[in-house]
C-alpha positions in Angstrom: 28.1 9.1 -9.9 28.0 6.0 -12.1 25.8 3.3 -10.4 27.4 -0.1 -9.8 24.8 -2.9 -10.5 26.6 -5.3 -8.1 25.9 -2.9 -5.2 22.4 -2.2 -6.4 21.5 -5.9 -6.4 23.3 -6.4 -3.1 21.5 -3.8 -1.2 18.1 -4.5 -2.7 18.2 -8.3 -2.3 19.7 -8.1 1.2 17.1 -5.5 2.3 14.3 -7.8 1.1 15.8 -10.7 3.0 15.9 -8.7 6.2 12.3 -7.5 5.7 11.2 -11.2 5.3 12.8 -12.2 8.6 11.2 -9.2 10.5 7.8 -10.0 8.9 7.9 -13.6 10.0 8.9 -12.6 13.5 6.0 -10.1 13.8 3.6 -12.6 12.2 4.4 -15.1 14.9 3.6 -12.6 17.6 0.3 -11.4 16.1 -1.2 -14.6 14.7 -1.6 -18.3 15.6 1.3 -20.7 15.0 2.4 -20.7 11.4 2.6 -23.7 9.2 6.0 -25.3 9.9 6.8 -26.0 6.2 5.8 -22.5 5.1 7.8 -20.9 7.9 10.8 -23.0 7.2 10.7 -22.4 3.4 10.2 -18.7 3.8 13.2 -18.4 6.1 15.2 -20.5 3.7 14.1 -18.0 0.9 15.4 -15.1 3.1 18.7 -16.9 3.5 18.9 -17.6 -0.2 18.2 -14.0 -1.1 20.9 -12.9 1.4 23.4 -15.4 0.0 22.8 -14.2 -3.6 23.2 -10.6 -2.4 26.5 -11.5 -0.8 27.6 -13.1 -4.0 26.7 -10.0 -5.9 28.9 -7.9 -3.7 31.9 -9.9 -4.7 31.5 -8.6 -8.3 32.3 -5.1 -7.0 35.7 -6.2 -5.6 38.9 -5.8 -7.6 40.5 -8.8 -5.8 37.6 -11.1 -4.6 40.1 -13.5 -3.0 41.0 -10.7 -0.5 37.4 -10.1 0.5 38.0 -11.2 4.0 40.1 -8.1 4.6 37.0 -6.0 4.3 36.2 -6.8 8.0 39.6 -5.9 9.3 38.8 -2.2 10.1 35.6 -2.9 12.1 36.6 -0.4 14.8 36.4 2.6 12.5 34.7 1.5 9.2 31.0 1.1 8.7 31.8 -1.0 5.7 33.7 -3.5 7.8 30.8 -3.5 10.3 28.4 -4.2 7.5 30.5 -7.2 6.4 30.3 -8.7 9.9 26.6 -7.9 10.3 25.8 -9.6 7.0 27.6 -12.8 8.1 25.8 -12.7 11.4 22.4 -12.1 9.8 22.8 -15.0 7.4 24.0 -17.3 10.2 20.9 -16.4 12.3 18.5 -16.8 9.4 19.9 -20.2 8.5 19.7 -21.3 12.2 16.1 -20.1 12.3 15.2 -22.2 9.2 16.8 -25.3 10.7 15.2 -24.8 14.2 11.6 -24.6 13.2 9.7 -27.2 15.1 6.4 -29.1 14.5 4.3 -26.4 16.1 5.4 -23.9 13.5 7.6 -21.8 15.8 11.3 -21.0 16.0 12.9 -20.1 19.4 11.9 -16.7 20.7 15.5 -15.7 21.6 16.6 -16.6 18.0 13.7 -14.5 16.6 14.7 -11.5 18.8 18.4 -11.8 17.8 17.5 -12.1 14.1 15.3 -8.9 14.2 18.0 -7.0 16.1 20.6 -8.1 13.6 18.5 -7.1 10.7 18.1 -3.6 12.2 21.8 -3.4 12.9 22.6 -4.4 9.4 20.3 -1.7 8.0 22.1 0.8 10.2 25.5 -0.3 9.0 24.5 -0.3 5.3 23.0 3.1 5.5 25.9 4.6 7.5 28.3 3.3 4.8 26.9 6.1 2.7 25.5 8.6 5.2 28.9 8.8 7.0 30.5 10.3 3.8 30.1 14.0 4.9 31.3 15.5 1.6 28.6 13.7 -0.5 25.7 15.8 0.7 23.1 13.7 -1.2 23.9 10.8 1.2 24.9 12.6 4.4 21.5 12.6 6.1 19.7 10.4 8.6 17.2 9.8 5.8 19.7 7.4 4.1 19.7 4.6 6.7 16.0 5.2 7.3 15.2 4.8 3.6 17.2 1.5 3.4 15.3 0.1 6.4 11.8 1.2 5.3 12.3 0.0 1.7 13.6 -3.4 2.9 10.7 -3.7 5.3 8.2 -2.9 2.6 9.6 -5.4 0.0 10.3 -8.1 2.6 6.8 -7.9 4.1 5.2 -8.2 0.6 7.3 -11.3 -0.2 6.5 -12.8 3.2 2.7 -12.0 2.8 2.8 -13.8 -0.6 4.5 -16.9 0.9 2.0 -17.0 3.8 -1.2 -16.3 1.7 -1.5 -19.8 0.3 -1.3 -21.6 3.7 -2.0 -19.1 6.5 -4.5 -16.4 5.6 -4.7 -14.7 9.1 -0.9 -14.3 9.2 -0.8 -13.2 5.6 -3.4 -10.5 6.3 -1.4 -9.2 9.2 1.8 -9.1 7.2 0.0 -7.4 4.3 -1.2 -4.7 6.6 2.3 -4.2 7.9 3.5 -4.1 4.2 1.1 -1.2 3.6 2.4 0.6 6.6 6.1 0.3 5.7 5.4 1.1 2.0 3.5 4.3 3.0 6.3 5.3 5.3 9.0 4.5 2.7 7.0 6.6 0.2 6.9 9.6 2.5 10.6 9.2 3.5 11.8 8.9 -0.1 9.6 11.9 -1.1 11.3 13.9 1.7 14.7 12.9 0.5 13.9 14.0 -3.1 12.6 17.3 -1.8 15.8 17.8 0.2 17.8 17.0 -3.0 16.1 19.9 -4.8 17.2 22.4 -2.2 20.8 21.0 -1.9 23.8 23.1 -2.7 26.8 21.5 -4.3 29.7 20.8 -2.1 33.2 22.0 -2.8 34.7 24.5 -5.2 37.7 24.9 -7.5 39.2 27.3 -5.0 38.8 24.7 -2.2 40.2 21.9 -4.4 43.5 23.7 -4.9 43.6 25.2 -1.4 43.2 28.8 -2.6 40.6 29.8 -0.1 38.4 32.7 -1.3 40.9 33.9 -4.0 39.4 33.7 -7.5 40.7 30.7 -9.5 40.1 30.1 -13.2 40.9 26.6 -14.4 42.1 26.3 -18.0 43.1 22.6 -18.1 42.3 19.3 -16.4 45.9 18.4 -16.2 45.6 15.5 -18.5 44.4 14.8 -22.1 43.3 11.2 -22.0 40.5 9.6 -20.0 40.7 8.9 -16.3 39.1 6.6 -13.7 37.7 9.6 -11.8 35.8 10.9 -14.8 34.4 7.5 -15.6 33.5 6.4 -12.0 32.3 9.7 -10.5 30.7 11.2 -13.6 27.4 10.2 -15.2 26.0 11.9 -18.2 22.3 11.4 -17.3 19.9 14.1 -18.3 17.6 15.7 -15.8 14.6 14.5 -18.0 15.7 10.9 -17.7 16.2 11.1 -13.9 12.8 12.8 -13.5 11.0 10.2 -15.5 12.8 7.4 -13.6 11.8 9.0 -10.3 8.2 9.3 -11.3 8.2 5.6 -12.4 9.7 4.1 -9.3 7.7 6.4 -7.0 4.5 5.1 -8.7 5.3 1.4 -9.1 7.3 1.1 -5.9 5.2 3.1 -3.4 1.9 4.6 -4.8 0.6 1.6 -6.6 1.4 -1.0 -3.8 -0.2 1.4 -1.3 -3.4 1.7 -3.2 -3.6 -2.0 -4.1 -2.8 -3.2 -0.6 -5.4 -0.9 0.9 -7.9 -2.3 -1.5 -7.0 -5.9 -0.7 -7.4 -5.5 3.1 -11.2 -6.0 2.9 -10.8 -9.5 1.5 -8.5 -12.5 2.2 -5.1 -12.0 0.7 -4.4 -13.8 -2.6 -0.9 -15.0 -3.3 -1.1 -14.3 -7.0 -2.0 -10.6 -6.5 0.6 -10.1 -3.7 3.3 -11.9 -5.7 2.7 -9.7 -8.8 2.8 -6.6 -6.6 6.0 -7.8 -4.9 7.7 -8.2 -8.3 6.6 -4.8 -9.4 7.8 -3.2 -6.2 11.1 -5.0 -6.3 11.8 -3.9 -9.9 10.9 -0.3 -8.9 13.3 -0.5 -5.9 16.1 -1.5 -8.2 15.4 1.7 -10.1 15.3 3.7 -6.9 18.6 2.3 -5.8 20.1 3.2 -9.3 18.9 6.7 -8.8 20.4 6.7 -5.3 23.8 6.5 -6.8 23.1 8.4 -10.0 21.9 11.5 -8.0 25.3 12.1 -6.5 27.2 15.1 -7.9 30.7 14.2 -6.6 32.7 17.3 -5.4 35.7 16.2 -7.5 33.7 17.1 -10.6 34.1 20.7 -9.7 37.8 20.3 -10.5 37.8 17.8 -13.3 34.7 19.0 -15.2 35.5 22.7 -14.9 37.7 22.6 -18.0 37.3 20.7 -21.2 
């Protein structure tokens, strides 16, 4: 499937924002009161990343002025639920940034709601794809789990970078959590790639035309010009390119951060090193999200690509 950069940026930026909020909430539980200015600015950063992500999502709409209709089917559509969850998450994050007091704390009930909303948003985002049963590459519990773990890993790294300059104990705690989430995301993505190698393609030409088990030989696509289906659901990416991309993002996004974070645990965290590591991981996660869409072999290709 052809990846859409608007959705790639949306999911990656938003996941990072969610991870930052969770990291700050956990840091407040396991360390002394945070510096009010740092906490406020970091929450504002999370809100800014989420707002930019929301703006990116509008680029994927044919009629952006009708975006409000995306929430109309919340009873049955995970996409509609995601729209509502994004709005609630951004509202809670902004409220948290505005409510930080002089002691460096934000209300406990607001922290709890923000964390729960972040988890709910990861579930909704993941289920948007995992609920599509005929796309077997996505139809697995690993999909929402990957979204959550990668967002937690990147968000904790960014939060650790922000805290390192002003609050070393909290930064050390968040860096340890970043190592945990990165290692878990590494294992989860490796499991998803292993599953992908064993996956059998869904659908067949017989099923596409309702012929059951009867043999069908396709001699024409039914049209001679190009089509939206061929452009949107087909991607001419070689196996060599995808293999190299996977090796790159698995190394820069998971292996390298895990090794460096483990090495940094023995010393006070430095913002420069953590910031560089966060940028490398974020770039790798963009590549991972591109592969997430590119890996899909849409069942309609059985029909349209069978004849040339």
